[in-house]
mmCIF file as Biopython writes it, N, C-alpha, C and O atoms, coordinates in Angstrom:
data_model
#
loop_
_atom_site.group_PDB
_atom_site.id
_atom_site.type_symbol
_atom_site.label_atom_id
_atom_site.label_alt_id
_atom_site.label_comp_id
_atom_site.label_asym_id
_atom_site.label_entity_id
_atom_site.label_seq_id
_atom_site.pdbx_PDB_ins_code
_atom_site.Cartn_x
_atom_site.Cartn_y
_atom_site.Cartn_z
_atom_site.occupancy
_atom_site.B_iso_or_equiv
_atom_site.auth_seq_id
_atom_site.auth_asym_id
_atom_site.pdbx_PDB_model_num
ATOM 1   N N  . MET A ? 1  ? -45.528 18.137 -20.992 1.0 0.0 1  A 1 
ATOM 2   C CA . MET A ? 1  ? -45.899 19.543 -20.839 1.0 0.0 1  A 1 
ATOM 3   C C  . MET A ? 1  ? -47.055 19.865 -21.788 1.0 0.0 1  A 1 
ATOM 4   O O  . MET A ? 1  ? -47.072 19.424 -22.937 1.0 0.0 1  A 1 
ATOM 5   N N  . THR A ? 2  ? -47.981 20.609 -21.307 1.0 0.0 2  A 1 
ATOM 6   C CA . THR A ? 2  ? -49.153 20.973 -22.078 1.0 0.0 2  A 1 
ATOM 7   C C  . THR A ? 2  ? -48.842 22.149 -22.991 1.0 0.0 2  A 1 
ATOM 8   O O  . THR A ? 2  ? -48.149 23.089 -22.601 1.0 0.0 2  A 1 
ATOM 9   N N  . ASP A ? 3  ? -49.366 22.083 -24.215 1.0 0.0 3  A 1 
ATOM 10  C CA . ASP A ? 3  ? -49.238 23.222 -25.122 1.0 0.0 3  A 1 
ATOM 11  C C  . ASP A ? 3  ? -50.460 24.117 -24.936 1.0 0.0 3  A 1 
ATOM 12  O O  . ASP A ? 3  ? -51.603 23.664 -25.003 1.0 0.0 3  A 1 
ATOM 13  N N  . TYR A ? 4  ? -50.190 25.383 -24.703 1.0 0.0 4  A 1 
ATOM 14  C CA . TYR A ? 4  ? -51.268 26.357 -24.541 1.0 0.0 4  A 1 
ATOM 15  C C  . TYR A ? 4  ? -51.291 27.236 -25.776 1.0 0.0 4  A 1 
ATOM 16  O O  . TYR A ? 4  ? -50.245 27.626 -26.295 1.0 0.0 4  A 1 
ATOM 17  N N  . SER A ? 5  ? -52.482 27.543 -26.240 1.0 0.0 5  A 1 
ATOM 18  C CA . SER A ? 5  ? -52.595 28.348 -27.456 1.0 0.0 5  A 1 
ATOM 19  C C  . SER A ? 5  ? -52.029 29.744 -27.231 1.0 0.0 5  A 1 
ATOM 20  O O  . SER A ? 5  ? -52.085 30.295 -26.132 1.0 0.0 5  A 1 
ATOM 21  N N  . GLU A ? 6  ? -51.494 30.283 -28.287 1.0 0.0 6  A 1 
ATOM 22  C CA . GLU A ? 6  ? -50.956 31.641 -28.231 1.0 0.0 6  A 1 
ATOM 23  C C  . GLU A ? 6  ? -52.057 32.635 -27.882 1.0 0.0 6  A 1 
ATOM 24  O O  . GLU A ? 6  ? -51.816 33.609 -27.168 1.0 0.0 6  A 1 
ATOM 25  N N  . SER A ? 7  ? -53.262 32.390 -28.385 1.0 0.0 7  A 1 
ATOM 26  C CA . SER A ? 7  ? -54.373 33.310 -28.096 1.0 0.0 7  A 1 
ATOM 27  C C  . SER A ? 7  ? -54.757 33.273 -26.616 1.0 0.0 7  A 1 
ATOM 28  O O  . SER A ? 7  ? -55.133 34.303 -26.056 1.0 0.0 7  A 1 
ATOM 29  N N  . LEU A ? 8  ? -54.669 32.108 -25.975 1.0 0.0 8  A 1 
ATOM 30  C CA . LEU A ? 8  ? -54.959 32.016 -24.542 1.0 0.0 8  A 1 
ATOM 31  C C  . LEU A ? 8  ? -53.937 32.826 -23.756 1.0 0.0 8  A 1 
ATOM 32  O O  . LEU A ? 8  ? -54.301 33.615 -22.884 1.0 0.0 8  A 1 
ATOM 33  N N  . ILE A ? 9  ? -52.666 32.633 -24.062 1.0 0.0 9  A 1 
ATOM 34  C CA . ILE A ? 9  ? -51.607 33.352 -23.354 1.0 0.0 9  A 1 
ATOM 35  C C  . ILE A ? 9  ? -51.764 34.859 -23.555 1.0 0.0 9  A 1 
ATOM 36  O O  . ILE A ? 9  ? -51.661 35.628 -22.600 1.0 0.0 9  A 1 
ATOM 37  N N  . LYS A ? 10 ? -52.012 35.279 -24.791 1.0 0.0 10 A 1 
ATOM 38  C CA . LYS A ? 10 ? -52.183 36.714 -25.065 1.0 0.0 10 A 1 
ATOM 39  C C  . LYS A ? 10 ? -53.381 37.290 -24.319 1.0 0.0 10 A 1 
ATOM 40  O O  . LYS A ? 10 ? -53.313 38.397 -23.786 1.0 0.0 10 A 1 
ATOM 41  N N  . SER A ? 11 ? -54.483 36.531 -24.281 1.0 0.0 11 A 1 
ATOM 42  C CA . SER A ? 11 ? -55.668 37.044 -23.578 1.0 0.0 11 A 1 
ATOM 43  C C  . SER A ? 11 ? -55.414 37.142 -22.074 1.0 0.0 11 A 1 
ATOM 44  O O  . SER A ? 11 ? -55.889 38.075 -21.427 1.0 0.0 11 A 1 
ATOM 45  N N  . LEU A ? 12 ? -54.670 36.188 -21.515 1.0 0.0 12 A 1 
ATOM 46  C CA . LEU A ? 12 ? -54.353 36.264 -20.093 1.0 0.0 12 A 1 
ATOM 47  C C  . LEU A ? 12 ? -53.393 37.411 -19.796 1.0 0.0 12 A 1 
ATOM 48  O O  . LEU A ? 12 ? -53.506 38.053 -18.752 1.0 0.0 12 A 1 
ATOM 49  N N  . ILE A ? 13 ? -52.447 37.679 -20.700 1.0 0.0 13 A 1 
ATOM 50  C CA . ILE A ? 13 ? -51.546 38.822 -20.522 1.0 0.0 13 A 1 
ATOM 51  C C  . ILE A ? 13 ? -52.345 40.120 -20.496 1.0 0.0 13 A 1 
ATOM 52  O O  . ILE A ? 13 ? -52.096 40.989 -19.661 1.0 0.0 13 A 1 
ATOM 53  N N  . GLU A ? 14 ? -53.293 40.248 -21.400 1.0 0.0 14 A 1 
ATOM 54  C CA . GLU A ? 14 ? -54.137 41.451 -21.421 1.0 0.0 14 A 1 
ATOM 55  C C  . GLU A ? 14 ? -54.967 41.556 -20.147 1.0 0.0 14 A 1 
ATOM 56  O O  . GLU A ? 14 ? -55.133 42.645 -19.599 1.0 0.0 14 A 1 
ATOM 57  N N  . LYS A ? 15 ? -55.487 40.424 -19.674 1.0 0.0 15 A 1 
ATOM 58  C CA . LYS A ? 15 ? -56.277 40.416 -18.434 1.0 0.0 15 A 1 
ATOM 59  C C  . LYS A ? 15 ? -55.421 40.906 -17.270 1.0 0.0 15 A 1 
ATOM 60  O O  . LYS A ? 15 ? -55.873 41.710 -16.454 1.0 0.0 15 A 1 
ATOM 61  N N  . VAL A ? 16 ? -54.175 40.416 -17.195 1.0 0.0 16 A 1 
ATOM 62  C CA . VAL A ? 16 ? -53.266 40.834 -16.122 1.0 0.0 16 A 1 
ATOM 63  C C  . VAL A ? 16 ? -53.084 42.346 -16.142 1.0 0.0 16 A 1 
ATOM 64  O O  . VAL A ? 16 ? -53.148 42.994 -15.097 1.0 0.0 16 A 1 
ATOM 65  N N  . LYS A ? 17 ? -52.859 42.905 -17.314 1.0 0.0 17 A 1 
ATOM 66  C CA . LYS A ? 17 ? -52.608 44.345 -17.443 1.0 0.0 17 A 1 
ATOM 67  C C  . LYS A ? 17 ? -53.827 45.185 -17.066 1.0 0.0 17 A 1 
ATOM 68  O O  . LYS A ? 17 ? -53.688 46.354 -16.706 1.0 0.0 17 A 1 
ATOM 69  N N  . GLU A ? 18 ? -55.020 44.594 -17.147 1.0 0.0 18 A 1 
ATOM 70  C CA . GLU A ? 18 ? -56.250 45.328 -16.858 1.0 0.0 18 A 1 
ATOM 71  C C  . GLU A ? 18 ? -56.673 45.250 -15.392 1.0 0.0 18 A 1 
ATOM 72  O O  . GLU A ? 18 ? -57.604 45.947 -14.990 1.0 0.0 18 A 1 
ATOM 73  N N  . TYR A ? 19 ? -56.017 44.426 -14.592 1.0 0.0 19 A 1 
ATOM 74  C CA . TYR A ? 19 ? -56.397 44.335 -13.181 1.0 0.0 19 A 1 
ATOM 75  C C  . TYR A ? 19 ? -56.163 45.671 -12.484 1.0 0.0 19 A 1 
ATOM 76  O O  . TYR A ? 19 ? -55.168 46.348 -12.740 1.0 0.0 19 A 1 
ATOM 77  N N  . PRO A ? 20 ? -57.090 46.044 -11.599 1.0 0.0 20 A 1 
ATOM 78  C CA . PRO A ? 20 ? -56.878 47.268 -10.813 1.0 0.0 20 A 1 
ATOM 79  C C  . PRO A ? 20 ? -55.589 47.143 -9.998  1.0 0.0 20 A 1 
ATOM 80  O O  . PRO A ? 20 ? -55.270 46.078 -9.471  1.0 0.0 20 A 1 
ATOM 81  N N  . ARG A ? 21 ? -54.882 48.218 -9.910  1.0 0.0 21 A 1 
ATOM 82  C CA . ARG A ? 21 ? -53.624 48.288 -9.153  1.0 0.0 21 A 1 
ATOM 83  C C  . ARG A ? 21 ? -52.536 47.364 -9.683  1.0 0.0 21 A 1 
ATOM 84  O O  . ARG A ? 21 ? -51.646 46.948 -8.941  1.0 0.0 21 A 1 
ATOM 85  N N  . PHE A ? 22 ? -52.616 47.040 -10.993 1.0 0.0 22 A 1 
ATOM 86  C CA . PHE A ? 22 ? -51.568 46.214 -11.601 1.0 0.0 22 A 1 
ATOM 87  C C  . PHE A ? 22 ? -50.221 46.902 -11.442 1.0 0.0 22 A 1 
ATOM 88  O O  . PHE A ? 22 ? -50.106 48.114 -11.621 1.0 0.0 22 A 1 
ATOM 89  N N  . SER A ? 23 ? -49.206 46.117 -11.104 1.0 0.0 23 A 1 
ATOM 90  C CA . SER A ? 23 ? -47.856 46.628 -10.951 1.0 0.0 23 A 1 
ATOM 91  C C  . SER A ? 23 ? -46.880 45.608 -11.517 1.0 0.0 23 A 1 
ATOM 92  O O  . SER A ? 23 ? -46.972 44.418 -11.214 1.0 0.0 23 A 1 
ATOM 93  N N  . GLU A ? 24 ? -45.939 46.077 -12.343 1.0 0.0 24 A 1 
ATOM 94  C CA . GLU A ? 24 ? -44.935 45.172 -12.891 1.0 0.0 24 A 1 
ATOM 95  C C  . GLU A ? 24 ? -44.037 44.622 -11.790 1.0 0.0 24 A 1 
ATOM 96  O O  . GLU A ? 24 ? -43.351 43.621 -11.998 1.0 0.0 24 A 1 
ATOM 97  N N  . LYS A ? 25 ? -44.029 45.251 -10.639 1.0 0.0 25 A 1 
ATOM 98  C CA . LYS A ? 25 ? -43.245 44.750 -9.509  1.0 0.0 25 A 1 
ATOM 99  C C  . LYS A ? 25 ? -43.882 43.510 -8.891  1.0 0.0 25 A 1 
ATOM 100 O O  . LYS A ? 25 ? -43.234 42.771 -8.151  1.0 0.0 25 A 1 
ATOM 101 N N  . GLU A ? 26 ? -45.160 43.292 -9.205  1.0 0.0 26 A 1 
ATOM 102 C CA . GLU A ? 26 ? -45.891 42.144 -8.642  1.0 0.0 26 A 1 
ATOM 103 C C  . GLU A ? 26 ? -46.431 41.235 -9.747  1.0 0.0 26 A 1 
ATOM 104 O O  . GLU A ? 26 ? -47.554 40.739 -9.658  1.0 0.0 26 A 1 
ATOM 105 N N  . ILE A ? 27 ? -45.631 41.023 -10.775 1.0 0.0 27 A 1 
ATOM 106 C CA . ILE A ? 27 ? -46.074 40.220 -11.918 1.0 0.0 27 A 1 
ATOM 107 C C  . ILE A ? 27 ? -46.506 38.822 -11.482 1.0 0.0 27 A 1 
ATOM 108 O O  . ILE A ? 27 ? -47.521 38.312 -11.957 1.0 0.0 27 A 1 
ATOM 109 N N  . GLU A ? 28 ? -45.754 38.206 -10.593 1.0 0.0 28 A 1 
ATOM 110 C CA . GLU A ? 28 ? -46.071 36.847 -10.149 1.0 0.0 28 A 1 
ATOM 111 C C  . GLU A ? 28 ? -47.471 36.777 -9.540  1.0 0.0 28 A 1 
ATOM 112 O O  . GLU A ? 28 ? -48.242 35.863 -9.830  1.0 0.0 28 A 1 
ATOM 113 N N  . LYS A ? 29 ? -47.781 37.740 -8.707  1.0 0.0 29 A 1 
ATOM 114 C CA . LYS A ? 29 ? -49.095 37.783 -8.045  1.0 0.0 29 A 1 
ATOM 115 C C  . LYS A ? 29 ? -50.212 37.923 -9.078  1.0 0.0 29 A 1 
ATOM 116 O O  . LYS A ? 29 ? -51.208 37.201 -9.023  1.0 0.0 29 A 1 
ATOM 117 N N  . PHE A ? 30 ? -50.046 38.849 -10.015 1.0 0.0 30 A 1 
ATOM 118 C CA . PHE A ? 30 ? -51.114 39.104 -10.975 1.0 0.0 30 A 1 
ATOM 119 C C  . PHE A ? 30 ? -51.261 37.970 -11.991 1.0 0.0 30 A 1 
ATOM 120 O O  . PHE A ? 30 ? -52.371 37.686 -12.440 1.0 0.0 30 A 1 
ATOM 121 N N  . CYS A ? 31 ? -50.161 37.324 -12.355 1.0 0.0 31 A 1 
ATOM 122 C CA . CYS A ? 31 ? -50.255 36.153 -13.238 1.0 0.0 31 A 1 
ATOM 123 C C  . CYS A ? 31 ? -50.975 35.022 -12.520 1.0 0.0 31 A 1 
ATOM 124 O O  . CYS A ? 31 ? -51.798 34.328 -13.117 1.0 0.0 31 A 1 
ATOM 125 N N  . TRP A ? 32 ? -50.667 34.834 -11.238 1.0 0.0 32 A 1 
ATOM 126 C CA . TRP A ? 32 ? -51.343 33.809 -10.446 1.0 0.0 32 A 1 
ATOM 127 C C  . TRP A ? 32 ? -52.844 34.089 -10.391 1.0 0.0 32 A 1 
ATOM 128 O O  . TRP A ? 32 ? -53.659 33.177 -10.533 1.0 0.0 32 A 1 
ATOM 129 N N  . MET A ? 33 ? -53.198 35.354 -10.186 1.0 0.0 33 A 1 
ATOM 130 C CA . MET A ? 33 ? -54.615 35.724 -10.132 1.0 0.0 33 A 1 
ATOM 131 C C  . MET A ? 33 ? -55.323 35.403 -11.451 1.0 0.0 33 A 1 
ATOM 132 O O  . MET A ? 33 ? -56.439 34.884 -11.452 1.0 0.0 33 A 1 
ATOM 133 N N  . ALA A ? 34 ? -54.666 35.714 -12.569 1.0 0.0 34 A 1 
ATOM 134 C CA . ALA A ? 34 ? -55.277 35.472 -13.882 1.0 0.0 34 A 1 
ATOM 135 C C  . ALA A ? 34 ? -55.478 33.981 -14.137 1.0 0.0 34 A 1 
ATOM 136 O O  . ALA A ? 34 ? -56.517 33.577 -14.660 1.0 0.0 34 A 1 
ATOM 137 N N  . VAL A ? 35 ? -54.500 33.169 -13.774 1.0 0.0 35 A 1 
ATOM 138 C CA . VAL A ? 35 ? -54.626 31.722 -13.971 1.0 0.0 35 A 1 
ATOM 139 C C  . VAL A ? 35 ? -55.690 31.160 -13.032 1.0 0.0 35 A 1 
ATOM 140 O O  . VAL A ? 35 ? -56.440 30.263 -13.419 1.0 0.0 35 A 1 
ATOM 141 N N  . HIS A ? 36 ? -55.766 31.664 -11.825 1.0 0.0 36 A 1 
ATOM 142 C CA . HIS A ? 36 ? -56.811 31.240 -10.883 1.0 0.0 36 A 1 
ATOM 143 C C  . HIS A ? 36 ? -58.186 31.574 -11.452 1.0 0.0 36 A 1 
ATOM 144 O O  . HIS A ? 36 ? -59.089 30.737 -11.444 1.0 0.0 36 A 1 
ATOM 145 N N  . GLU A ? 37 ? -58.340 32.787 -11.939 1.0 0.0 37 A 1 
ATOM 146 C CA . GLU A ? 37 ? -59.633 33.191 -12.510 1.0 0.0 37 A 1 
ATOM 147 C C  . GLU A ? 37 ? -59.973 32.350 -13.734 1.0 0.0 37 A 1 
ATOM 148 O O  . GLU A ? 37 ? -61.129 31.975 -13.925 1.0 0.0 37 A 1 
ATOM 149 N N  . TYR A ? 38 ? -58.986 32.055 -14.557 1.0 0.0 38 A 1 
ATOM 150 C CA . TYR A ? 38 ? -59.212 31.228 -15.750 1.0 0.0 38 A 1 
ATOM 151 C C  . TYR A ? 38 ? -59.680 29.829 -15.348 1.0 0.0 38 A 1 
ATOM 152 O O  . TYR A ? 38 ? -60.613 29.291 -15.944 1.0 0.0 38 A 1 
ATOM 153 N N  . LYS A ? 39 ? -59.041 29.243 -14.348 1.0 0.0 39 A 1 
ATOM 154 C CA . LYS A ? 39 ? -59.378 27.867 -13.951 1.0 0.0 39 A 1 
ATOM 155 C C  . LYS A ? 39 ? -60.677 27.778 -13.167 1.0 0.0 39 A 1 
ATOM 156 O O  . LYS A ? 39 ? -61.474 26.869 -13.399 1.0 0.0 39 A 1 
ATOM 157 N N  . HIS A ? 40 ? -60.905 28.707 -12.241 1.0 0.0 40 A 1 
ATOM 158 C CA . HIS A ? 40 ? -62.042 28.598 -11.332 1.0 0.0 40 A 1 
ATOM 159 C C  . HIS A ? 40 ? -63.198 29.542 -11.663 1.0 0.0 40 A 1 
ATOM 160 O O  . HIS A ? 40 ? -64.279 29.418 -11.087 1.0 0.0 40 A 1 
ATOM 161 N N  . GLY A ? 41 ? -62.981 30.482 -12.582 1.0 0.0 41 A 1 
ATOM 162 C CA . GLY A ? 41 ? -64.053 31.378 -13.000 1.0 0.0 41 A 1 
ATOM 163 C C  . GLY A ? 41 ? -64.247 32.591 -12.112 1.0 0.0 41 A 1 
ATOM 164 O O  . GLY A ? 41 ? -65.102 33.432 -12.387 1.0 0.0 41 A 1 
ATOM 165 N N  . VAL A ? 42 ? -63.460 32.689 -11.048 1.0 0.0 42 A 1 
ATOM 166 C CA . VAL A ? 42 ? -63.544 33.831 -10.130 1.0 0.0 42 A 1 
ATOM 167 C C  . VAL A ? 42 ? -62.144 34.203 -9.667  1.0 0.0 42 A 1 
ATOM 168 O O  . VAL A ? 42 ? -61.236 33.372 -9.657  1.0 0.0 42 A 1 
ATOM 169 N N  . LEU A ? 43 ? -61.986 35.460 -9.287  1.0 0.0 43 A 1 
ATOM 170 C CA . LEU A ? 43 ? -60.722 35.881 -8.700  1.0 0.0 43 A 1 
ATOM 171 C C  . LEU A ? 43 ? -60.558 35.220 -7.336  1.0 0.0 43 A 1 
ATOM 172 O O  . LEU A ? 43 ? -61.551 34.913 -6.677  1.0 0.0 43 A 1 
ATOM 173 N N  . PRO A ? 44 ? -59.335 35.001 -6.911  1.0 0.0 44 A 1 
ATOM 174 C CA . PRO A ? 44 ? -59.132 34.369 -5.609  1.0 0.0 44 A 1 
ATOM 175 C C  . PRO A ? 44 ? -59.519 35.290 -4.465  1.0 0.0 44 A 1 
ATOM 176 O O  . PRO A ? 44 ? -59.371 36.509 -4.547  1.0 0.0 44 A 1 
ATOM 177 N N  . SER A ? 45 ? -60.017 34.684 -3.402  1.0 0.0 45 A 1 
ATOM 178 C CA . SER A ? 45 ? -60.272 35.449 -2.188  1.0 0.0 45 A 1 
ATOM 179 C C  . SER A ? 45 ? -58.970 35.519 -1.398  1.0 0.0 45 A 1 
ATOM 180 O O  . SER A ? 45 ? -57.972 34.910 -1.782  1.0 0.0 45 A 1 
ATOM 181 N N  . GLU A ? 46 ? -58.981 36.248 -0.314  1.0 0.0 46 A 1 
ATOM 182 C CA . GLU A ? 46 ? -57.752 36.493 0.441   1.0 0.0 46 A 1 
ATOM 183 C C  . GLU A ? 46 ? -57.041 35.212 0.869   1.0 0.0 46 A 1 
ATOM 184 O O  . GLU A ? 46 ? -55.813 35.141 0.810   1.0 0.0 46 A 1 
ATOM 185 N N  . TYR A ? 47 ? -57.781 34.215 1.293   1.0 0.0 47 A 1 
ATOM 186 C CA . TYR A ? 47 ? -57.162 32.980 1.783   1.0 0.0 47 A 1 
ATOM 187 C C  . TYR A ? 47 ? -57.484 31.786 0.883   1.0 0.0 47 A 1 
ATOM 188 O O  . TYR A ? 47 ? -57.598 30.659 1.364   1.0 0.0 47 A 1 
ATOM 189 N N  . ASP A ? 48 ? -57.626 32.025 -0.395  1.0 0.0 48 A 1 
ATOM 190 C CA . ASP A ? 48 ? -57.990 30.979 -1.355  1.0 0.0 48 A 1 
ATOM 191 C C  . ASP A ? 48 ? -56.816 30.020 -1.542  1.0 0.0 48 A 1 
ATOM 192 O O  . ASP A ? 48 ? -55.715 30.440 -1.897  1.0 0.0 48 A 1 
ATOM 193 N N  . ILE A ? 49 ? -57.054 28.746 -1.305  1.0 0.0 49 A 1 
ATOM 194 C CA . ILE A ? 49 ? -55.983 27.757 -1.428  1.0 0.0 49 A 1 
ATOM 195 C C  . ILE A ? 49 ? -56.244 26.755 -2.562  1.0 0.0 49 A 1 
ATOM 196 O O  . ILE A ? 49 ? -55.568 25.731 -2.653  1.0 0.0 49 A 1 
ATOM 197 N N  . ARG A ? 50 ? -57.216 27.051 -3.418  1.0 0.0 50 A 1 
ATOM 198 C CA . ARG A ? 50 ? -57.488 26.146 -4.526  1.0 0.0 50 A 1 
ATOM 199 C C  . ARG A ? 50 ? -56.276 26.090 -5.453  1.0 0.0 50 A 1 
ATOM 200 O O  . ARG A ? 50 ? -55.564 27.077 -5.639  1.0 0.0 50 A 1 
ATOM 201 N N  . GLU A ? 51 ? -56.067 24.924 -6.021  1.0 0.0 51 A 1 
ATOM 202 C CA . GLU A ? 51 ? -54.935 24.735 -6.918  1.0 0.0 51 A 1 
ATOM 203 C C  . GLU A ? 51 ? -55.166 25.448 -8.244  1.0 0.0 51 A 1 
ATOM 204 O O  . GLU A ? 51 ? -56.301 25.660 -8.670  1.0 0.0 51 A 1 
ATOM 205 N N  . ILE A ? 52 ? -54.054 25.810 -8.883  1.0 0.0 52 A 1 
ATOM 206 C CA . ILE A ? 52 ? -54.114 26.378 -10.224 1.0 0.0 52 A 1 
ATOM 207 C C  . ILE A ? 52 ? -53.315 25.479 -11.143 1.0 0.0 52 A 1 
ATOM 208 O O  . ILE A ? 52 ? -52.641 24.557 -10.683 1.0 0.0 52 A 1 
ATOM 209 N N  . ASP A ? 53 ? -53.383 25.736 -12.426 1.0 0.0 53 A 1 
ATOM 210 C CA . ASP A ? 53 ? -52.592 25.015 -13.419 1.0 0.0 53 A 1 
ATOM 211 C C  . ASP A ? 53 ? -51.191 25.624 -13.392 1.0 0.0 53 A 1 
ATOM 212 O O  . ASP A ? 53 ? -50.952 26.683 -13.971 1.0 0.0 53 A 1 
ATOM 213 N N  . GLU A ? 54 ? -50.273 24.945 -12.716 1.0 0.0 54 A 1 
ATOM 214 C CA . GLU A ? 54 ? -48.933 25.494 -12.520 1.0 0.0 54 A 1 
ATOM 215 C C  . GLU A ? 54 ? -48.180 25.660 -13.842 1.0 0.0 54 A 1 
ATOM 216 O O  . GLU A ? 54 ? -47.432 26.622 -14.013 1.0 0.0 54 A 1 
ATOM 217 N N  . GLU A ? 55 ? -48.377 24.726 -14.774 1.0 0.0 55 A 1 
ATOM 218 C CA . GLU A ? 55 ? -47.718 24.845 -16.077 1.0 0.0 55 A 1 
ATOM 219 C C  . GLU A ? 55 ? -48.188 26.097 -16.807 1.0 0.0 55 A 1 
ATOM 220 O O  . GLU A ? 55 ? -47.386 26.810 -17.410 1.0 0.0 55 A 1 
ATOM 221 N N  . LEU A ? 56 ? -49.490 26.361 -16.749 1.0 0.0 56 A 1 
ATOM 222 C CA . LEU A ? 56 ? -50.036 27.557 -17.382 1.0 0.0 56 A 1 
ATOM 223 C C  . LEU A ? 56 ? -49.495 28.808 -16.696 1.0 0.0 56 A 1 
ATOM 224 O O  . LEU A ? 56 ? -49.139 29.778 -17.365 1.0 0.0 56 A 1 
ATOM 225 N N  . TYR A ? 57 ? -49.433 28.791 -15.384 1.0 0.0 57 A 1 
ATOM 226 C CA . TYR A ? 57 ? -48.898 29.921 -14.631 1.0 0.0 57 A 1 
ATOM 227 C C  . TYR A ? 57 ? -47.456 30.217 -15.053 1.0 0.0 57 A 1 
ATOM 228 O O  . TYR A ? 57 ? -47.113 31.368 -15.324 1.0 0.0 57 A 1 
ATOM 229 N N  . LEU A ? 58 ? -46.617 29.187 -15.109 1.0 0.0 58 A 1 
ATOM 230 C CA . LEU A ? 58 ? -45.212 29.387 -15.469 1.0 0.0 58 A 1 
ATOM 231 C C  . LEU A ? 58 ? -45.062 29.861 -16.909 1.0 0.0 58 A 1 
ATOM 232 O O  . LEU A ? 58 ? -44.208 30.698 -17.203 1.0 0.0 58 A 1 
ATOM 233 N N  . LYS A ? 59 ? -45.886 29.333 -17.802 1.0 0.0 59 A 1 
ATOM 234 C CA . LYS A ? 59 ? -45.860 29.769 -19.211 1.0 0.0 59 A 1 
ATOM 235 C C  . LYS A ? 59 ? -46.280 31.229 -19.305 1.0 0.0 59 A 1 
ATOM 236 O O  . LYS A ? 59 ? -45.639 32.014 -20.004 1.0 0.0 59 A 1 
ATOM 237 N N  . LEU A ? 60 ? -47.339 31.596 -18.617 1.0 0.0 60 A 1 
ATOM 238 C CA . LEU A ? 60 ? -47.816 32.976 -18.630 1.0 0.0 60 A 1 
ATOM 239 C C  . LEU A ? 60 ? -46.760 33.912 -18.070 1.0 0.0 60 A 1 
ATOM 240 O O  . LEU A ? 60 ? -46.498 34.970 -18.643 1.0 0.0 60 A 1 
ATOM 241 N N  . LEU A ? 61 ? -46.164 33.536 -16.973 1.0 0.0 61 A 1 
ATOM 242 C CA . LEU A ? 61 ? -45.122 34.344 -16.346 1.0 0.0 61 A 1 
ATOM 243 C C  . LEU A ? 61 ? -43.929 34.525 -17.289 1.0 0.0 61 A 1 
ATOM 244 O O  . LEU A ? 61 ? -43.404 35.630 -17.430 1.0 0.0 61 A 1 
ATOM 245 N N  . GLN A ? 62 ? -43.514 33.452 -17.921 1.0 0.0 62 A 1 
ATOM 246 C CA . GLN A ? 62 ? -42.393 33.512 -18.869 1.0 0.0 62 A 1 
ATOM 247 C C  . GLN A ? 62 ? -42.722 34.437 -20.047 1.0 0.0 62 A 1 
ATOM 248 O O  . GLN A ? 62 ? -41.910 35.283 -20.422 1.0 0.0 62 A 1 
ATOM 249 N N  . GLU A ? 63 ? -43.894 34.275 -20.615 1.0 0.0 63 A 1 
ATOM 250 C CA . GLU A ? 63 ? -44.292 35.109 -21.757 1.0 0.0 63 A 1 
ATOM 251 C C  . GLU A ? 63 ? -44.439 36.568 -21.342 1.0 0.0 63 A 1 
ATOM 252 O O  . GLU A ? 63 ? -44.034 37.473 -22.071 1.0 0.0 63 A 1 
ATOM 253 N N  . PHE A ? 64 ? -45.011 36.784 -20.186 1.0 0.0 64 A 1 
ATOM 254 C CA . PHE A ? 64 ? -45.209 38.150 -19.716 1.0 0.0 64 A 1 
ATOM 255 C C  . PHE A ? 64 ? -43.881 38.849 -19.534 1.0 0.0 64 A 1 
ATOM 256 O O  . PHE A ? 64 ? -43.709 39.989 -19.966 1.0 0.0 64 A 1 
ATOM 257 N N  . LYS A ? 65 ? -42.937 38.172 -18.894 1.0 0.0 65 A 1 
ATOM 258 C CA . LYS A ? 65 ? -41.618 38.765 -18.653 1.0 0.0 65 A 1 
ATOM 259 C C  . LYS A ? 65 ? -40.846 39.007 -19.953 1.0 0.0 65 A 1 
ATOM 260 O O  . LYS A ? 65 ? -40.067 39.956 -20.040 1.0 0.0 65 A 1 
ATOM 261 N N  . SER A ? 66 ? -41.053 38.173 -20.945 1.0 0.0 66 A 1 
ATOM 262 C CA . SER A ? 66 ? -40.340 38.357 -22.215 1.0 0.0 66 A 1 
ATOM 263 C C  . SER A ? 66 ? -40.944 39.493 -23.053 1.0 0.0 66 A 1 
ATOM 264 O O  . SER A ? 66 ? -40.319 39.966 -24.002 1.0 0.0 66 A 1 
ATOM 265 N N  . ASN A ? 67 ? -42.159 39.927 -22.697 1.0 0.0 67 A 1 
ATOM 266 C CA . ASN A ? 67 ? -42.820 41.003 -23.441 1.0 0.0 67 A 1 
ATOM 267 C C  . ASN A ? 67 ? -42.738 42.353 -22.754 1.0 0.0 67 A 1 
ATOM 268 O O  . ASN A ? 67 ? -43.308 43.332 -23.236 1.0 0.0 67 A 1 
ATOM 269 N N  . ILE A ? 68 ? -42.036 42.414 -21.635 1.0 0.0 68 A 1 
ATOM 270 C CA . ILE A ? 68 ? -41.930 43.696 -20.915 1.0 0.0 68 A 1 
ATOM 271 C C  . ILE A ? 68 ? -40.874 44.551 -21.571 1.0 0.0 68 A 1 
ATOM 272 O O  . ILE A ? 68 ? -40.622 45.670 -21.126 1.0 0.0 68 A 1 
#
């Protein structure tokens, strides 16, 4: 398992909260978007199927949920 810096996770959490129409009911979607943007440099398009860093996504999701 990859270790991700605390500063990376915190910055991605802040990015998630700043997305337009952010909703805590859709945390999974917004965390996925943040990890996609981090990996590919752009937000995903409607039918974007590029892979993301799943470990980072799960870590971000876990941290986000523990901070709510």
